[in-house]
N, C-alpha and C positions, 0 to 999 in steps of 0.2 A: 314575882316570887322573890322572897327574901327571908333571911334569918337575922334576927337581932336580939340583943340582950336587953331585958327590961326587968327592973326590980329583982336582980340577982338570978333570973331564970331566962331560958332561951324561948323566944317566940318565933313561930313561922307564919308567913304570910303567903297566900296563893289564891288563884282564881278557882272558884268552885265550878261544878258542872253547868251552872246557869251563867257563868261568866262574871259573877260578882266576887269582889275581893273579900277574903276571910282571913281571920287571924286566930291562932291558937297557941296557948301557953303549953310548953312541953315539959317533960321530966328528964330531958336530955342533959347529961353532965357536960358535954362538950359541944362546941359549934359544929364539929364534923357529924356528930350524931343527929343534931337538929337539922342540918342541911340534908342528910340522908332521909330523914323522916319527911321533910318538906318536899323532896324530889318524889318520894313514893306517893304522897298525897296529891301533888300536882299532876303526876302521871295518871292516877285514877280519875282525877277531875277532867283531864283532857279526853280520856276514853269515854267518859260520860257525855261530854260535849259532842264528840263525834257520833256516838250512838244516837243521841237525841236528835241531832241534825238529820241523820239518815232516816230515823224512824218518823220525823215530822214531815218529811217530804212525801208527797203523794206520787208514787211511781206507778205508771201504767203498765200494762202487759207488754206494750210496744216499746217501752223504754229500754235503753241499753246501758249497762255499766261495764265498761271495758278499760283495760289498762293500756297506757302508752307511755313513751319515754321522750324526753327532750334530747335532741342530738347535741353533739359538741359544738354545732354551729348555732344552737338555740332554736332549732326547728322542731315543731310538734307535728306528729303524723296522726291523722284521723284514721282509725281502723277501717278497712275496706267495707265491712258490713254497714258501718255508719254512713260512709260516702255513698254507697249503693242505695241505701234506704232513702236518703234525702237527696239524691241526685247532685252531689257535690262534685264539681269538676275542677281540674287544675286551673289556677289563676284566679279563682273566686276569692273575694275579700271577706274578711271576718273582723269583727270588733271584739277585742279582749278587754274585760273589766275585772278588777280585783274586788271580789266580795268581801273577804276578810283574809287573814293570813293563812295561806295554804289553799285557798278556795277561789277559783276563777270562773268567769262565765265567758263562753265563747258564743257569739251571735253572728250568723251569716248576714252580711250587708245585702240589702235588697238590690236587685238588678234595676237599672234605670228604666222608668216607665213600666215596671212589672205590673201587669194586670190592667193597663190602660186600654189595650186593644180589646180585651174581654169586656170591659165596661162600655166601650163604644159599640161593640157588636150587640150588646144586650139592650140596646135602645128599643123602645116599644114598637116602633114602625119606621118604615122607610120614609125619608123626608122629615123626620122629627127635628133634625137640626136645621135651623133657618139661619142663613148668613146675616150678620148684622150689617146695616148700611153704615158706611164710613162717615164719620162726623168731621167736619172741617173746623179748624180753629178760627177760620176767617169770620164766622158768624157770631163769635163771642164778643 
């Protein structure tokens, strides 16, 4: 976002609702007027981006949108309803990634060997696993 003078007039530059850079010549007499106009246009564009981001997401009935805050120690608290719904326990690890400015994704790290026992128990029949005979490097 910027304001600059070109050919005797003030020009504003901002990102539109789709995130593309736009320029517009203004009728502003001063830089302060042009800057105020640019701020208003940029504010509207930001609201459009936020609305379109929320509208484009497919949110199911089971999804939750809750508010939380960062503590002075930089800690984030997951609301109780979310912890109970997903069985989140103290000490579980999460990966945090930055999607874009102001938007982050929080993903629970899988437990080690999660689902392995269920896969082994789902074998078609008893004795399905056959131990391999040990090969010796002496015969090579």
